C-alpha positions as CSV (number, residue, x, y, z in Angstrom):
1,M,26.9,-4.5,-26.3
2,S,23.9,-6.0,-24.6
3,L,21.6,-8.5,-26.4
4,H,18.8,-5.9,-26.4
5,R,21.1,-3.3,-28.1
6,K,22.3,-6.0,-30.6
7,Q,18.8,-6.9,-31.5
8,L,17.8,-3.2,-31.8
9,S,20.7,-2.4,-34.1
10,L,19.9,-5.3,-36.4
11,V,16.2,-4.3,-36.5
12,I,17.1,-0.7,-37.3
13,L,19.5,-1.8,-40.0
14,A,16.8,-4.1,-41.6
15,T,14.3,-1.2,-41.5
16,L,16.7,1.3,-43.1
17,L,17.6,-1.1,-45.9
18,A,13.9,-2.0,-46.5
19,A,12.6,1.6,-46.6
20,L,11.0,2.7,-49.9
21,P,8.6,5.4,-50.7
22,V,4.9,4.4,-50.8
23,S,2.8,5.5,-53.7
24,S,-0.3,7.7,-53.1
25,Q,-3.9,6.7,-53.3
26,S,-5.4,6.5,-56.8
27,N,-7.9,9.2,-57.7
28,K,-10.1,6.5,-59.1
29,S,-10.5,4.9,-55.7
30,P,-14.0,4.7,-54.1
31,P,-14.9,7.6,-51.8
32,T,-15.0,5.2,-48.8
33,Q,-12.3,2.6,-48.3
34,A,-11.5,0.2,-45.5
35,W,-8.4,-1.8,-44.8
36,I,-8.3,-4.8,-42.5
37,D,-4.9,-6.4,-41.7
38,V,-5.0,-9.7,-39.8
39,A,-2.0,-11.3,-38.2
40,T,-1.0,-14.2,-36.0
41,H,2.4,-13.8,-34.3
42,D,4.3,-16.5,-32.4
43,F,7.6,-16.6,-30.6
44,S,9.0,-20.1,-31.0
45,G,8.7,-22.0,-27.7
46,M,6.9,-19.3,-25.8
47,P,3.4,-19.3,-24.4
48,D,0.6,-17.1,-25.7
49,M,0.7,-13.8,-23.8
50,G,-1.8,-11.8,-25.8
51,P,-1.0,-8.9,-28.0
52,M,1.4,-7.2,-25.6
53,G,2.1,-9.9,-23.1
54,N,3.0,-9.6,-19.4
55,L,6.3,-8.1,-20.4
56,G,4.8,-5.5,-22.8
57,I,6.9,-6.6,-25.7
58,S,7.1,-6.3,-29.4
59,V,10.1,-6.7,-31.7
60,F,9.7,-3.1,-32.8
61,G,8.6,-1.7,-29.4
62,G,5.0,-0.8,-30.4
63,G,2.2,-0.1,-28.0
64,L,1.9,0.3,-24.2
65,K,2.4,-2.4,-21.7
66,G,-0.5,-4.7,-21.5
67,N,-2.5,-3.0,-24.2
68,N,-3.2,-3.4,-27.9
69,A,-2.1,-0.7,-30.3
70,Y,-2.7,0.1,-34.0
71,G,0.1,-1.2,-36.2
72,L,1.0,-4.4,-34.3
73,T,0.0,-6.5,-37.2
74,S,3.1,-5.3,-38.9
75,H,5.5,-6.4,-36.2
76,G,6.4,-9.9,-35.2
77,G,7.0,-10.7,-31.5
78,A,4.6,-11.4,-28.6
79,P,2.4,-14.4,-29.4
80,G,-1.2,-13.7,-30.2
81,K,-3.8,-12.6,-32.7
82,Y,-3.8,-9.1,-34.0
83,M,-6.1,-7.0,-36.2
84,D,-5.8,-3.4,-37.5
85,I,-8.8,-1.7,-39.1
86,A,-8.5,1.7,-40.9
87,V,-11.3,3.5,-42.8
88,W,-11.0,6.6,-45.0
89,N,-14.2,8.2,-45.9
90,S,-13.8,11.3,-48.2
91,L,-17.5,12.0,-47.6
92,N,-16.9,12.7,-43.9
93,P,-13.2,12.3,-43.1
94,G,-11.9,11.6,-39.6
95,V,-15.4,11.2,-38.1
96,A,-15.9,8.3,-35.6
97,A,-17.6,5.2,-36.9
98,Q,-18.0,1.6,-35.8
99,Q,-17.6,-1.8,-37.3
100,D,-20.4,-4.3,-36.4
101,I,-18.8,-7.7,-35.9
102,P,-20.0,-11.4,-35.6
103,G,-20.2,-13.0,-32.2
104,V,-17.4,-15.4,-32.9
105,L,-14.9,-12.6,-32.7
106,K,-15.8,-12.5,-29.0
107,M,-15.3,-8.8,-28.7
108,G,-18.9,-7.6,-28.3
109,K,-21.2,-6.4,-31.0
110,S,-19.1,-3.7,-32.5
111,L,-15.6,-2.0,-32.5
112,K,-15.4,1.7,-32.2
113,L,-13.3,3.4,-34.9
114,L,-11.8,6.8,-33.9
115,S,-9.8,9.4,-35.7
116,Y,-6.2,8.3,-35.8
117,K,-3.8,10.2,-33.5
118,P,-0.1,9.8,-33.9
119,S,1.9,8.7,-30.9
120,T,3.0,11.7,-28.7
121,Q,5.4,9.6,-26.6
122,P,8.8,11.3,-26.4
123,D,11.7,9.7,-28.3
124,K,14.1,8.4,-25.7
125,G,16.8,8.1,-28.2
126,E,17.1,4.3,-27.8
127,T,16.9,3.8,-31.6
128,D,19.7,6.3,-32.5
129,M,22.3,4.7,-34.8
130,P,25.9,5.4,-33.7
131,D,28.5,6.3,-36.3
132,F,30.3,3.2,-37.5
133,K,31.4,1.1,-40.4
134,S,30.5,-2.5,-41.1
135,R,30.1,-5.2,-43.7
136,I,27.0,-7.0,-44.8
137,L,27.4,-10.6,-45.9
138,I,24.3,-12.0,-47.8
139,Y,23.6,-15.7,-48.0
140,W,20.6,-17.5,-49.4
141,G,19.2,-21.0,-50.1
142,C,18.1,-24.0,-48.0
143,G,20.9,-26.5,-47.4
144,N,23.6,-27.4,-44.9
145,T,26.5,-26.0,-46.9
146,I,27.2,-22.5,-48.2
147,R,26.7,-22.4,-52.0
148,K,29.2,-21.3,-54.6
149,G,29.4,-17.6,-55.1
150,Q,28.3,-16.7,-51.6
151,P,28.4,-14.5,-49.7
152,R,27.6,-11.3,-51.5
153,V,29.5,-8.6,-49.7
154,I,28.4,-5.0,-49.1
155,E,30.4,-2.3,-47.3
156,W,28.3,0.2,-45.5
157,S,28.6,3.0,-42.9
158,V,26.5,5.3,-40.8
159,K,27.6,8.9,-40.1
160,D,25.4,11.6,-38.6
161,G,22.4,9.4,-39.3
162,K,23.2,9.0,-43.0
163,V,23.7,5.6,-44.5
164,K,26.2,4.9,-47.3
165,A,26.6,1.5,-48.9
166,S,28.9,0.1,-51.6
167,G,27.9,-3.0,-53.5
168,A,24.7,-4.4,-55.0
169,F,22.0,-4.8,-52.3
170,E,19.6,-6.7,-54.5
171,G,16.1,-7.3,-53.1
172,R,12.5,-7.6,-54.2
173,Y,10.0,-5.0,-53.0
174,V,6.3,-4.3,-53.5
175,P,5.3,-0.6,-53.3
176,D,2.2,0.7,-51.6
177,K,2.1,-2.3,-49.2
178,T,0.4,-0.5,-46.3
179,V,-2.0,2.4,-46.1
180,R,-0.6,5.7,-44.9
181,I,-2.7,6.6,-41.9
182,T,-3.6,10.2,-41.2
183,P,-6.0,11.9,-38.8
184,S,-8.5,11.7,-41.7
185,H,-8.6,8.0,-41.1
186,V,-10.5,6.3,-38.3
187,T,-8.9,3.2,-36.8
188,W,-9.1,0.4,-34.4
189,P,-7.4,-0.2,-32.0
190,N,-7.1,3.4,-30.9
191,E,-6.4,5.4,-27.7
192,K,-9.8,4.7,-26.2
193,N,-10.2,1.1,-27.4
194,R,-7.2,-1.1,-26.8
195,Q,-8.7,-4.4,-26.0
196,N,-6.7,-7.5,-27.0
197,V,-8.0,-10.0,-29.5
198,P,-9.0,-13.2,-27.7
199,S,-7.0,-16.3,-28.6
200,A,-10.2,-18.1,-29.6
201,A,-11.5,-15.2,-31.8
202,S,-12.7,-15.7,-35.4
203,L,-13.5,-13.1,-38.0
204,V,-15.8,-15.4,-40.1
205,G,-19.3,-13.9,-40.6
206,D,-21.1,-10.7,-41.4
207,H,-19.5,-7.3,-40.9
208,A,-20.7,-3.7,-41.4
209,I,-19.1,-0.3,-41.0
210,V,-21.6,2.3,-40.0
211,G,-21.4,6.0,-39.1
212,A,-22.1,9.5,-40.3
213,G,-21.4,9.8,-44.0
214,I,-20.6,6.0,-44.3
215,P,-22.6,4.4,-47.2
216,A,-25.5,2.3,-45.8
217,S,-24.4,-0.4,-48.2
218,L,-21.1,-1.0,-46.5
219,K,-21.8,-4.6,-45.4
220,F,-19.6,-7.5,-46.2
221,A,-18.8,-11.1,-45.2
222,I,-15.4,-12.5,-44.2
223,Q,-14.8,-16.0,-45.3
224,N,-12.7,-18.8,-43.8
225,A,-9.8,-17.9,-46.1
226,Q,-9.5,-14.4,-44.5
227,D,-9.8,-15.6,-40.9
228,F,-6.9,-15.5,-38.4
229,M,-4.3,-18.1,-39.5
230,P,-3.0,-20.7,-37.1
231,K,0.3,-20.1,-35.4
232,I,3.4,-21.4,-37.2
233,Q,4.6,-24.4,-35.2
234,L,8.3,-23.7,-35.7
235,S,11.1,-25.8,-34.3
236,S,14.8,-26.3,-34.9
237,S,17.5,-28.9,-34.5
238,G,21.3,-28.9,-35.0
239,S,23.6,-26.0,-34.3
240,V,25.0,-22.9,-35.9
241,E,28.4,-24.7,-36.2
242,N,27.1,-27.8,-37.9
243,G,23.9,-26.4,-39.6
244,M,20.4,-25.9,-38.3
245,L,17.2,-27.5,-39.6
246,W,14.0,-25.5,-39.2
247,R,10.8,-27.5,-39.3
248,W,7.1,-26.5,-39.2
249,Q,3.7,-28.0,-39.6
250,P,1.6,-27.0,-42.7
251,V,-0.3,-23.8,-41.9
252,T,-3.9,-23.6,-43.0
253,Q,-4.6,-20.9,-45.6
254,A,-0.8,-20.5,-46.4
255,R,0.0,-19.7,-50.0
256,G,3.7,-20.0,-49.3
257,Y,6.5,-19.5,-46.8
258,F,9.7,-17.4,-46.4
259,L,12.5,-17.5,-43.8
260,H,14.9,-14.7,-43.1
261,A,17.7,-14.5,-40.5
262,V,19.9,-11.6,-39.4
263,G,22.8,-11.6,-37.0
264,Q,26.4,-10.7,-36.4
265,K,29.7,-12.6,-37.0
266,G,32.8,-10.6,-36.0
267,D,32.5,-7.2,-37.6
268,A,30.0,-8.3,-40.2
269,T,26.2,-8.2,-40.3
270,I,24.8,-11.5,-41.7
271,F,21.7,-11.8,-43.8
272,W,20.3,-15.2,-44.8
273,S,17.1,-16.1,-46.6
274,S,15.4,-19.3,-47.7
275,S,15.2,-18.0,-51.3
276,E,16.7,-20.3,-53.9
277,V,17.9,-17.3,-55.9
278,A,20.0,-14.3,-54.6
279,E,17.7,-12.3,-52.3
280,A,18.4,-10.1,-49.3
281,G,14.9,-10.7,-48.1
282,Q,13.8,-7.6,-46.4
283,G,11.1,-6.7,-48.8
284,V,9.6,-10.2,-48.7
285,L,8.8,-10.2,-45.0
286,D,5.4,-8.5,-45.2
287,Y,1.9,-8.9,-46.6
288,L,2.1,-9.6,-50.3
289,P,-0.6,-9.5,-53.0
290,N,-1.7,-13.0,-54.2
291,A,-0.2,-12.4,-57.7
292,T,3.2,-11.5,-56.1
293,V,3.2,-14.6,-53.9
294,D,2.5,-16.7,-57.0
295,K,5.1,-14.9,-59.1
296,W,7.8,-15.2,-56.4
297,T,7.0,-18.8,-55.8
298,K,7.6,-19.6,-59.4
299,E,10.9,-17.6,-59.2
300,R,11.8,-19.8,-56.2
301,V,12.0,-16.9,-53.8
302,I,9.0,-18.1,-51.7
303,M,8.7,-21.7,-50.7
304,N,5.5,-23.5,-51.9
305,P,2.8,-24.3,-49.3
306,Q,3.8,-28.0,-49.3
307,T,7.2,-27.2,-47.8
308,T,7.7,-28.1,-44.2
309,S,11.5,-27.7,-43.6
310,C,14.5,-25.7,-44.6
311,A,18.1,-26.1,-43.5
312,M,20.3,-23.1,-42.7
313,P,24.0,-23.4,-43.8
314,K,26.5,-24.1,-41.1
315,G,28.9,-21.6,-39.9
316,I,27.3,-18.4,-41.1
317,F,26.3,-17.1,-37.6
318,E,28.1,-16.9,-34.3
319,S,27.2,-19.4,-31.7
320,S,25.1,-18.2,-28.7
321,T,25.6,-18.8,-25.0
322,D,23.9,-17.7,-21.9
323,A,27.0,-15.6,-21.1
324,N,27.3,-14.2,-24.6
325,P,24.0,-14.2,-26.5
326,S,24.7,-13.6,-30.2
327,G,21.6,-11.6,-30.9
328,S,21.0,-13.5,-34.1
329,M,17.3,-13.9,-35.0
330,L,15.1,-15.7,-37.5
331,R,11.8,-14.6,-38.8
332,M,9.3,-16.7,-40.7
333,I,6.2,-15.7,-42.5
334,A,3.3,-17.7,-43.9
335,F,1.5,-15.7,-46.5
336,G,-2.3,-15.8,-46.4
337,P,-4.7,-14.9,-49.2
338,E,-5.5,-11.3,-49.8
339,A,-9.1,-10.3,-50.6
340,H,-10.6,-7.2,-52.2
341,I,-14.3,-6.4,-52.0
342,V,-15.8,-3.6,-54.1
343,Y,-19.4,-2.5,-54.1
344,P,-21.1,-2.5,-56.5
345,P,-18.9,-5.1,-58.2
346,K,-17.1,-4.1,-61.4
347,P,-19.2,-4.9,-64.4
348,D,-17.9,-7.5,-66.9
349,D,-18.6,-5.1,-69.8
350,A,-16.0,-2.4,-69.8
351,K,-18.5,0.0,-71.5
352,T,-21.0,-0.2,-68.6
353,P,-20.8,2.9,-66.3
354,W,-19.3,2.0,-62.9
355,S,-19.1,4.2,-59.8
356,P,-18.0,2.1,-56.8
357,E,-19.3,3.3,-53.4
358,W,-16.8,1.5,-51.2
359,S,-14.0,-1.0,-51.1
360,V,-12.5,-3.3,-48.4
361,R,-9.1,-4.9,-48.5
362,I,-8.3,-7.8,-46.2
363,R,-4.8,-9.1,-45.7
364,V,-3.8,-12.2,-43.7
365,K,-0.5,-13.6,-42.5
366,S,1.1,-15.7,-39.7
367,T,4.6,-15.0,-38.5
368,A,7.1,-16.6,-36.1
369,F,10.2,-15.3,-34.5
370,A,13.1,-17.4,-33.0
371,P,16.5,-16.7,-31.6
372,I,19.2,-18.6,-33.5
373,G,21.3,-21.0,-31.5
374,M,19.1,-21.1,-28.4
375,D,16.9,-24.1,-27.6
376,M,13.5,-22.5,-27.4
377,G,11.6,-25.7,-27.2
378,Q,12.5,-26.8,-23.6
379,Q,10.2,-26.0,-20.7
380,D,11.9,-24.2,-17.8
381,E,12.4,-26.1,-14.6
382,P,10.1,-24.9,-11.8
383,Q,11.9,-22.6,-9.3
384,E,11.6,-23.0,-5.6
385,E,9.4,-20.3,-4.1
386,G,11.5,-17.5,-2.7
387,E,14.5,-18.2,-4.9
388,G,14.0,-14.9,-6.6
389,K,15.2,-16.2,-9.9
390,K,13.6,-15.5,-13.2
391,S,12.8,-18.3,-15.6
392,N,15.1,-18.8,-18.6
393,T,12.1,-17.9,-20.8
394,K,11.6,-14.5,-19.2
395,K,15.4,-13.9,-19.1
396,I,15.5,-14.5,-22.9
397,L,12.5,-12.3,-23.5
398,Q,13.7,-9.5,-21.3
399,G,17.2,-9.7,-22.8
400,I,15.9,-9.4,-26.3
401,F,13.1,-6.8,-25.8
402,G,14.5,-4.8,-22.9
403,G,11.6,-5.7,-20.6
């Protein structure tokens, strides 16, 4: 199985195990709502290539080559800054609008929001799961050695696209994490506006959403806390045989950190997380409300913002070579603060009548992705012109993402 297929199978497995129903919108919500998701993605040791990069990559395959696409805030991969904007206006659903933006965003005076259109690209079948049986071994905790009582073992199988599992797959999940987009929403980026977010862009300043049926009062300011977070400067030392140590610099705005790794060893799929308590980890790798980050930090699932390193136990993953890449990967997330703006603000006195006109939710995160067992920090040696050889960096990227 190629490295690309290994990575794809692991990602599909993680998605299947993480899938949960999303609750519907509350009837008490304001008639006009906006959601702004902000993300900074990094691939350890790789240069910034913009939202889709020269290879047109994303861990989950979103978007077209060289272009931005709605939803890329949700997927780690190509280094760069990402932003998704969605607006639902019950007063005039699906009608184009625009968001006026500050000059420091370096994307003009406004962003055009158009009615969302689901992808019409044909399914090439690359993500089909074959029938097979396997085991899942779950490890957790920072440290060089495997802790007592680990791993937790789950037997699972896929037949005709249906997943069956035996064993306790314990994990934490937060429902209603991401808005369900429909053609009644207007979004950016969209099919006519795919510009990439500049590397020097900032969201700080005054914003306004305007359009037919949009309340004239829909104006708000984004503060430093909700700006694009810095990249996670992630590095590693050691080996899978003797234990790996992951290190990073403190990330501005971070409320906490979480690491999660997935890979293969023999016939088993391996999960490992940095949690100090038993945690499969799939439901933690996403935007989380501030209260959830605080709660899970107290429960020792999320590392506190002062943490700058975490050791991965030795021997839980297969070693990786150029001839036989293991396909094992690590993802890290730095949770940023979530902000909710409602107008008019909710009165302190519960007896005071209140009819909010609009709301804006802003979520922020920074993520990093790194192959396990590969030295991603070394620069490639320059190739002689005419050699016709790809750099090691591009080989790794194309091997993982199928570019």
